[in-house]
N, C-alpha and C positions, 0 to 999 in steps of 0.2 A: 616260313612254311605255314604258320598259323594264318598269316594274312592271305596267302594264296588260297587256303581252305575256305576262309570266310568269303572271299570273292566268288569262288565257285558255288558256295552255298547260296549266296545272294542271287547269282545268275540263275541257279536252279529254281529258287523261289519265284523269281520274276517270270521265268518261262512257264512255271506251273500256274501262276496267277493269270497270265495271258491266255493259257489254254483253257482255264476254267471260265474266263470271261467269254471266250469264243464259244465254248460249249453252251453256256447259259443263253447267249444271244441266239445261237442256232435253235435252241429249244423254243425260245420265244417266237422265232420267225416261223417255225412250223407248227405253231399252236393250232389246235383243232378248231375248225369251224363247224358248228353243229348245223344240221340240215333238217328242215321241216317241210314236208310235202302236203299240198292241198289239191283236191281234184277239180277245183273251180277257178274262174277268173279272179283277178285281184279285187274287183269291185264287189264280189260276193261276200256275205258275212263270214263264211268259213275262213276265207283268206284275211279278212279284216281283223277278226279275233286273233288269228295266228300272228299277224303283224304286231298287234298291240301286245300280245304275250311276249314276243321276241324283244320288243323295245323295252318293256317294263322289266323283264328279267335281266337284261343287260344293265339297265339303270340301277336295279336293286343290288346287283352283285358287282357294281363298278367295272363292268366289262369282262368279268371272269367267265360268264356264259354269253357267247355271241351266237345267235341263231340267224341263219339265212333262210328266208321263206321262198319256196319254189311253188308258185301257184299253177293251176290249170293242168295238173298231171305232168309237169315237166320232168319229174323224176320217175314217173311210172303210173300205171293204173292202180286201182284199189288192190287187186291181188298182188301186184308187184311191190307196192308199198308195204303191204302186210308182211311179205317175205323179207323185205329189207329191214323192217322193224325187228322181226324175229332174229335175224342174223346180226343185227347191229350195224348194218351198212348205212342206215340213216338213224337218227336219234328220235325224231318226232314226226308224227303224221296226223292229219285229220282224216279219219276214215268213217264213212257213213255207217250208222248203226244198222241200216238195212243190209249192208254187205257183211258186217261182222255177225249178223244174226245167222249167217250160214255156218259160223263156227261156235257161236254162243247163242243158243236158241232163245234164251230168255229175253234177248234184245228185241224180239218181235213185239214185245209188250208196248214199246213206243209207237209201233205202227198200227195198232188196233184202230180201225176206222171209227170215227165219231167219239173217241175217248176225250179229246181236247177241243174246246171251242176256238182257241186262239193260241198264239205263241206265248202270251203271258201265263196262261194256265199250264202249258207244257213246261215252261221254264220253272215254274214253282215246283213241279214234280221232280226236278233234279235232286232235291234235298230229301226226298223220301227214302226210308231205309232200303227198300227194294231196289231203287235206282242206284244207290251206292254199292249194293251187293252185286249188281250186274257189272259194274266197273271192276270190282275185286275178282270176279270170275274170269276176267281176261288174263289173269296171271298165268294160268295154265296154257295160254296161247303164246307165251313168251313176250308179253307186253304189260305195261302198267297203264291203266285207264285213269287219266288225271281228272276228266270231267267231260261235260257236254258242250256242244256248239249247235245252235238252232238256226236253220234256214226258216223261211216262211212256211205257212201252212200250204198243203198241196191243193192245187186248183187245176183247171183245165183250160188250155188254149187250143183253138181249133181253126180249121180252114173255113168252117161254116158255123153258124150260130147253134148253140145247144140250150134248150130251155128246160129239158128234163133228161135225166140220165137214161131213161128208156130209149132215147134217140140214138144212143151210141152202140146199139146192137149191130153186130157185124162190122163195126168200124175198127180200123187199126189204130191202136193207142200206144204211143211210146211211154213206157214206164220203167221204173228201176227194176233190174233183174232180181227176182226173188220170189219165193213161193207165195208169200202173203199178198204181194202185188198182183201176181197172176190170178190167185184165187179170188181176190176182190173184184177185178175187172171181168173175170169170167162169169160172175154172178149176174152181170148185165148183158152177157152175150157178146161182149167186145173181144177183140183179138189183141191181147197184150204183146207188145214187141219191144225187145231190148235193143238199145242202140247206144254207143258211146256218146257222151255229151257233145263233142265237136261235130257229130254227124246229124244232130237233130234238125238244124235249119235246112241243110241240103235235102234231108228226107222229106221235109214238108214241101219244099219247092218241087220235088220230083213226084209228089203224091205217093211216096212209099208209106207214109203214115198220114192219118187224118187229124189226130188229136195228140196232145202232149200232156201228161200228168206231171205237174211241175210246180215249183215255188216261184213267187213273183220276182225274187232276186235274180234267178236264172233267166226268167223271161226278159227282164230289162237288160241284164248284162249281155245276153246273146242277141237281143233285139228280135226275139222270136215273133213278136207281134207284127213284124213286117211280112212274115209268111203266114202267120195264123192270127188274123186281126179280131178274133172273138175270144172273150174270156168268160168262162162260167165259174163263178165263185162258189165253191163247194166246201172249202176248208175241211175236206174229208179226212185228213190225216196229218199228223205232225211228221217232221223229218229231221231228226237230230243226227249229228255226227259225234264222234268221240275223239278227243285229243289223246292219242296214245304215245307212250314212250317205250323205246326199246328196253326190255328188262335187262338185257345184257349190259347196256350202257348204264342204266339206272343203278344197278348193283355195284358199279364201280365208284359211285358217289357216296359221300358221307351222309349220315342221317340228317345233319344240319342242312346240307345242300338240298337234299330231297324235300325237306320241310319248306325251304324257301321256294323251290320250284312249284310245289303244291299251292302255297299261299298266293304266289303271283298268278298262277292259272285260275285259282278260285275267283280272284278279282276280275280277270279277263272273261271268265264264264259269265259272271253277273253283268258285266258291261255289255257283253254280246247279246244277252237276253233283252236288256233295255233297248239297245240299239236296234234290234230286229223288230221289236214292238213298234218303234217309230218308223222303221223302214217299210213295214207293211202299209201304213197310210201313205207314205211318200211314194212308194212304187205304184200304188193304186191310182194316185193323183196323176202320176207321170203317164200311165197307160190311158187314163181318161183324156188327158191333154193331147195324147198322140192319136186320138180318134178311135181307140179300140172299143168295140161294142161289148158292153158288160152286162151280164145277166147273173142274178143271184139265185141259187138253187137251194131251197130249204131242205134241211137234213131229214125232215119227216118224210119227204118224198122217196127217200131210198132207205128207209128204216129197216125194211125186210132184208136187204143185202147186208146192212150193218150187223143185224142180229145173226145172220148166217155165219159171218166171219168170226164174230165174237164167240159164238157157240163152238166153232171149230178150233179157235186158238187160245182162248182164255185158260183152259185147263191143260194145255200142252206141257207146261212145266209148272211146278209149285211157285217159282219166282214170278212167272207171268201172272198167275192168279193173285199172288200177294200184291203185286204192283197195281193190278186192276182194282183190287179192293181198296188199296191205300189212296188211289186217285179218286175213286168214288167218294171216299170218306172226306176227302179234302174239299170237295165241291160244296 
């Protein structure tokens, strides 16, 4: 009787062990793949930094965090990505500060015309107290701001040469949709037009627009110089994006895991700034070699428009004002 009992007990233990093994294997099989959305092609710096972040995080955590990067809006537009971040449908996204400024007004500080001379100067400002406060302010939007990613400075490509910004009066200019962009181009009498990124090249071909307000990364990635073979170097505005994390997902992680994620992105952020500084020169050379007609427009020629926008925006929020003063003190 005792022997029979032991046999049954052993059989039960074996069955339980098998069941547990199957259960653990199943859990490993359905392990979550984290998703990171970017609004631009793979060759754009926003996507490159995202890929580096994903690779470095996987290496740092021995594969515990595996992120798949979805470039060029494959998962959705900026509004859609924002909603998915808030609900936890995706875990990471690179969202332009210009879009997030519709929700957190202080982010307009990054878009003040004439504030930065180049990407290096804009990148240095990421460590200013006001810049970090802007990231912290995203908490109430259901997201965590890890840091910044910079595209190149904004310039103009056009179907005809531009030697002075006075020449863009009554011209249709594709720009990022947002109040500060509209206000800026309206000071020149231009007609700002919002278009999704994939529609820019066709719009140039069909004469729906005359000019594109854009960074050189996007010009080269989309080959916009084929439709708009003229480049006016204005460097009138920086254009950062923010690496955001779903707060819902973030709060499910341990403090140690959160620290690791922050540290890995801090390295990717610094790498991205250095990479973009070099990319500015590389992109410009590529456009010269492609036969693009290049004109440099001095900032002093549009100083009145710059002053008008600064007067309108610097004091919109205390944080914009603080950031503006901190940047000036840094120069």
